[in-house]
C-alpha positions in Angstrom: -89.8 91.8 -30.5 -86.4 92.6 -29.1 -86.4 93.4 -25.3 -85.1 96.9 -24.5 -81.8 96.9 -22.5 -81.7 97.8 -18.9 -79.9 101.0 -17.9 -76.6 101.0 -16.1 -76.7 103.4 -13.1 -73.1 102.7 -12.0 -70.0 100.8 -12.8 -67.1 101.1 -10.4 -63.7 99.3 -10.3 -62.5 98.4 -7.0 -60.6 95.8 -4.9 -63.7 94.2 -3.4 -67.4 94.4 -2.4 -68.8 93.4 0.9 -72.7 92.9 1.3 -73.9 93.2 5.0 -75.6 90.0 5.8 -78.7 91.4 7.5 -79.3 94.8 5.9 -78.1 93.7 2.5 -76.3 97.1 1.9 -73.2 97.0 -0.1 -69.7 98.6 0.8 -67.3 99.2 -2.1 -63.6 98.8 -1.1 -60.6 100.7 -2.5 -61.9 102.3 -5.7 -59.4 103.0 -8.4 -59.3 103.6 -12.1 -55.8 102.8 -13.1 -52.8 100.6 -12.5 -49.1 101.8 -12.7 -46.1 99.4 -12.9 -42.3 99.6 -13.8 -42.7 97.1 -16.6 -45.2 95.1 -18.6 -46.8 92.7 -18.9 -48.3 92.9 -15.6 -50.9 90.5 -14.0 -53.3 92.0 -11.5 -54.2 89.4 -8.9 -57.7 90.5 -8.6 -60.0 93.4 -9.4 -63.9 93.7 -8.9 -66.4 95.5 -11.1 -69.5 96.6 -9.3 -72.6 97.5 -11.4 -76.2 98.7 -10.7 -78.9 98.3 -13.4 -82.5 99.4 -13.5 -85.4 99.2 -16.1 -84.8 95.5 -17.0 -87.7 93.2 -18.1 -87.6 89.4 -17.0 -84.2 87.7 -17.2 -81.7 89.7 -19.1 -78.5 88.3 -20.6 -75.5 90.7 -20.5 -71.9 90.3 -21.6 -69.0 92.1 -20.0 -65.9 92.7 -22.0 -62.5 94.1 -20.9 -60.8 95.4 -24.1 -57.6 97.1 -25.1 -58.5 100.3 -26.8 -55.5 100.4 -29.1 -56.6 97.3 -31.2 -59.8 96.3 -29.8 -58.5 93.0 -28.3 -60.7 91.5 -25.9 -58.6 90.4 -22.8 -61.4 89.1 -20.6 -65.1 88.4 -21.2 -68.1 87.0 -19.2 -71.7 86.5 -19.7 -74.1 87.4 -16.7 -77.8 86.8 -16.5 -79.9 89.3 -14.3 -83.5 88.5 -13.2 -85.4 91.7 -12.9 -88.6 89.8 -12.2 -91.8 91.8 -12.7 -90.5 95.1 -11.3 -88.4 97.0 -13.9 -87.9 99.8 -11.2 -86.0 97.4 -8.9 -82.3 98.2 -8.8 -80.3 95.0 -9.5 -76.7 95.0 -8.3 -73.9 92.8 -9.6 -70.2 92.4 -8.9 -67.8 90.4 -10.8 -64.3 89.6 -9.6 -61.6 89.1 -12.3 -58.7 86.9 -11.1 -55.2 87.2 -12.8 -56.0 89.9 -15.4 -53.0 90.3 -17.7 -52.1 93.5 -19.3 -49.5 93.1 -22.1 -48.7 96.7 -22.5 -49.5 100.2 -21.2 -52.5 102.0 -22.6 -56.2 102.7 -22.3 -58.5 99.7 -21.7 -62.3 99.7 -21.5 -64.9 97.6 -19.7 -68.1 97.3 -21.8 -71.4 95.9 -21.0 -73.4 94.6 -23.8 -77.1 93.6 -24.3 -77.7 91.8 -27.7 -74.3 93.0 -28.9 -75.4 96.6 -28.2 -73.0 98.5 -26.0 -75.2 99.9 -23.0 -72.4 101.1 -20.5 -68.6 101.6 -20.7 -66.0 102.4 -18.1 -62.3 103.3 -19.0 -59.2 101.9 -17.2 -55.6 103.0 -17.6 -52.5 100.7 -17.4 -49.4 103.0 -17.4 -45.7 102.9 -16.7 -44.3 104.5 -13.6 
C-alpha cells in the first residue's frame, strides 16, 4: 500500500536560513519571489528554499524540481528524505540551498515538491528583464 504524502505547510524562497543553536527557532532572511536583470542568461550565486511539512509517516522520500514553465525543462533537482518518526503531527522543517542556479531566459519558473511522482506543493518564481 502506498504511503500518503505529507502536507507542505510552507515553501519560501529566500537568501538564507539561520537556526538558533539553543532554542532551535528558525529565522528566514531576505524573502523574494523574482529576479530582475538587464540580460540573460543569469546565474544566481545562491538561493534557499525553506519548507515545512506535517502529516508524514516514517521516512518519506521527496523530490524538489526547479522547472521552467514555458517548456517544462527541469533546471535543477534534488532528492530529500525526511524522517517523521512516529508522530505525524510533528512539523518537520527543511531548507535547501541552490548554488549557481542558471536562468537561460526570462519567464515563469516553478519549484515543485513531489512524493512518488505526485506534486504535493508548488511555488512560482519569476525571472524578468529590467
